C-alpha positions in Angstrom: -1.8 5.5 -23.0 -5.1 7.1 -23.0 -5.8 6.7 -19.7 -3.0 7.9 -17.5 -4.3 6.4 -14.0 -4.9 3.1 -16.1 -1.9 1.7 -14.0 -0.6 -2.0 -14.9 1.5 -4.3 -12.7 4.3 -3.5 -15.5 4.4 0.3 -14.6 5.4 3.0 -12.3 3.7 6.4 -12.4 5.8 9.3 -12.0 3.4 12.8 -11.3 5.1 16.2 -11.1 3.1 19.1 -10.1 3.7 22.4 -7.9 2.0 25.0 -6.4 1.5 28.3 -8.0 3.0 30.9 -5.5 3.8 33.4 -8.0 0.7 35.9 -7.5 2.2 37.2 -4.6 2.9 36.5 -0.5 0.5 33.2 0.3 -2.8 33.9 2.1 -3.7 30.2 4.0 -4.3 26.9 2.2 -7.3 26.5 0.3 -10.4 25.3 1.9 -11.0 22.8 -0.7 -7.6 20.9 -0.2 -7.9 21.2 3.7 -11.5 19.5 3.5 -10.3 16.4 2.0 -7.0 15.7 4.2 -7.2 13.5 7.2 -7.3 15.3 10.5 -3.7 14.1 11.2 -2.7 15.7 8.0 -4.5 19.1 8.8 -2.9 19.1 12.2 0.7 18.7 10.6 0.0 21.3 8.1 -1.3 23.8 11.2 2.3 23.2 13.0 4.4 24.9 9.8 5.0 28.8 11.2 5.1 30.0 7.3 1.8 30.8 5.4 3.7 29.2 2.4 4.7 26.0 3.8 1.4 25.3 5.3 -0.1 26.3 1.5 2.5 24.0 0.2 1.8 21.2 2.6 -1.8 21.4 2.2 -1.7 21.5 -1.8 0.3 18.6 -2.3 -1.1 16.2 0.0 -4.6 17.1 -1.7 -2.9 16.6 -5.1 -1.9 13.1 -3.8 -5.3 12.4 -2.8 -6.6 13.2 -5.8 -4.5 11.5 -8.1 -4.8 8.3 -5.9 -8.7 8.6 -6.0 -8.5 8.1 -9.5 -7.0 4.9 -9.4 -8.9 3.6 -6.5 -12.1 4.9 -7.8 -13.1 6.5 -4.4 -13.5 9.7 -2.6 -10.2 11.5 -2.2 -11.3 12.1 1.3 -11.7 8.8 2.2 -8.6 7.2 1.4 -6.5 6.5 4.6 -2.9 6.2 5.2 -0.9 4.0 7.1 2.8 2.7 7.3 4.7 -0.2 7.1 7.2 -0.7 9.8 10.8 0.2 9.0 12.5 -2.8 8.2 15.6 -2.0 10.3 13.7 -1.0 13.4 10.1 -2.0 13.2 9.2 2.0 14.0 5.9 3.2 12.2 7.1 6.8 12.1 9.5 6.9 9.3 8.3 3.2 7.5 7.3 3.6 4.1 4.0 4.7 3.4 0.7 2.6 2.7 -2.9 2.8 1.6 -4.9 1.2 4.6 -8.4 2.0 2.6 -9.8 1.1 0.3 -7.8 -2.5 0.1 -5.6 -2.4 -2.8 -2.4 -3.4 -4.4 -1.0 -0.1 -5.2 1.8 1.6 -3.3 3.1 5.0 -3.4 5.7 7.8 -2.3 5.3 11.4 -2.2 8.3 13.8 -2.1 7.9 17.6 -1.8 10.5 20.4 -2.1 9.3 24.1 -2.1 6.8 24.5 -4.0 7.4 21.6 -5.8 6.1 17.5 -5.8 6.5 14.4 -6.9 4.3 11.3 -6.4 5.6 7.8 -7.2 2.5 5.4 -7.8 3.1 1.4 -8.7 1.6 -2.2 -7.9 2.6 -4.8 -5.5 6.0 -3.4 -5.1 8.5 -1.1 -3.1 8.8 2.3 -4.8 10.5 5.7 -3.3 10.7 9.0 -4.6 12.6 12.3 -4.2 11.9 15.8 -5.6 14.6 18.9 -4.3 14.9 22.5 -5.4 18.3 23.7 -5.5 19.1 26.2 -3.1 22.1 28.1 -2.4 24.1 25.5 0.1 27.8 24.7 0.3 28.2 21.3 -1.7 31.7 20.9 -0.1 30.2 20.8 3.4 27.2 18.8 2.7 29.3 16.2 0.8 31.7 15.5 3.7 28.3 14.5 5.7 26.3 12.7 2.9 28.4 11.3 0.3 30.4 8.6 0.0 34.5 9.1 -0.8 34.3 8.1 -4.2 31.1 10.5 -4.9 32.8 13.4 -3.1 35.8 12.7 -5.6 33.6 13.0 -8.9 32.1 16.4 -7.1 35.4 18.1 -6.7 36.0 17.1 -10.1 33.3 19.3 -11.5 33.6 22.8 -12.7 32.2 25.0 -9.9 28.8 25.3 -11.8 28.5 22.0 -12.3 28.8 20.9 -9.0 25.2 21.7 -7.6 23.1 19.4 -10.1 25.8 17.0 -9.5 25.4 17.1 -5.5 21.8 17.1 -5.9 21.8 14.0 -8.4 23.4 12.4 -5.5 21.0 13.3 -2.7 17.6 12.4 -4.8 19.1 9.2 -6.0 19.6 8.3 -2.0 16.6 9.4 -0.6 14.6 7.7 -3.5 16.3 4.6 -2.1 15.9 5.0 1.4 12.2 6.3 1.4 11.4 3.2 -0.8 13.0 1.0 2.2 11.6 3.5 4.7 14.7 3.4 7.1 15.2 6.9 7.3 18.0 9.6 6.5 20.7 9.6 9.3 23.3 7.6 8.9 22.7 6.2 5.8 23.6 8.3 3.4 27.4 7.8 3.4 27.1 4.2 3.0 25.1 4.4 -0.1 26.9 4.5 -3.5 24.9 6.6 -6.5 27.3 6.4 -9.1 26.5 10.1 -10.0 29.1 10.1 -12.8 26.4 7.4 -14.7 23.5 8.7 -16.1 20.6 7.1 -15.2 18.8 4.5 -14.9 21.1 2.9 -12.7 21.4 -0.3 -10.3 22.6 0.4 -6.6 22.9 -1.9 -4.2 21.5 -1.2 -0.5 20.4 -3.8 2.0 16.7 -3.7 3.0 15.9 -6.6 5.5 12.5 -6.4 4.6 13.1 -5.9 1.1 15.6 -6.3 -2.0 19.3 -5.9 -1.9 19.7 -4.1 -5.4 17.2 -1.2 -6.5 17.1 1.0 -9.7 17.2 4.6 -9.8 15.8 6.4 -12.5 16.4 10.8 -12.8 13.7 13.0 -13.4 15.0 16.6 -14.2 13.2 19.6 -15.4 14.8 21.8 -17.8 16.5 25.0 -16.4 14.3 28.0 -15.3 11.1 25.9 -16.0 8.0 26.7 -13.9 7.2 27.3 -9.6 11.1 28.8 -9.7 9.2 31.2 -7.2 10.0 29.4 -4.3 9.6 31.4 -1.3 12.2 29.0 0.9 15.3 30.2 -1.8 17.9 32.2 -0.2 16.6 36.1 -1.4 19.2 37.5 -4.3 20.0 34.2 -4.7 20.2 32.9 -8.4 21.0 29.4 -9.2 24.4 28.9 -11.9 22.9 29.2 -15.7 21.9 25.5 -16.9 21.0 24.8 -13.2 17.6 22.8 -13.4 14.5 24.3 -11.9 14.1 20.7 -10.0 15.8 17.1 -9.7 14.0 14.2 -8.9 14.7 10.3 -8.8 12.4 7.5 -8.2 13.5 3.8 -7.0 12.1 0.2 -7.3 13.4 -3.0 -6.7 16.0 -3.9 -9.4 14.1 -7.7 -9.7 11.5 -7.1 -12.6 12.2 -3.3 -12.6 9.1 -1.6 -14.4 8.9 1.3 -16.8 8.6 4.7 -15.5 6.1 6.9 -17.1 6.3 10.7 -16.1 3.2 12.6 -16.0 2.2 16.2 -15.5 -0.3 16.6 -13.0 -3.2 19.0 -14.0 -2.5 22.7 -13.3 1.5 22.2 -13.3 3.5 24.4 -15.6 6.1 23.3 -18.5 8.6 20.8 -17.2 
């Protein structure tokens, strides 16, 4: 596409970016980022204890506004966000995000992990995005809490070095679907089967009262050791097993008339 923000009804755009934290300990968020955020976004940003978290939150949400402003042809600071009520309980705390102004049929979903972020943008349909920077976790303990019995069996069948990517493949696929539904994570992951033994795109079943029962999930995966790996949230001295991607992501959309996913690197992001 000549214009990366020319969005047709047959596309989902998936934008990846990262916040460069490689030049030593971070200070405070950039003023140019804070000035385009809403009052509620600045308030959320200020609640983070660690400076790195404040810097990443402001940079990611400012990047979302700048990208969406190109689609919407408005100033980034003018965009107003709201939420669609949760399809299960009607709660606006965790319903899917929506653009309240300007009037538009564009939908979006933002995810951040450490110094990386992923933004999915499409038209007239629910969309969910998740990105995760692999960290030192006990995959066996985590699996019992959030994977199905079949998924746990697949995880156990892997060599030790391969278990971390397989776990995160499950996690990102599940969270992308649940974010598209807007029902929140607790109590849902153990019931959602995402077939980690199959390469994507895959179709998964998950009932959504306000949406479809079938979803298409597409994986987005960085190469090993790519940019943005100096995430200060990682455990000191921990190194991912060889071949582990720097980040893993997924985008979910309704299976009926699923759109093509176009991957894009945001300006200023390193190679992925």
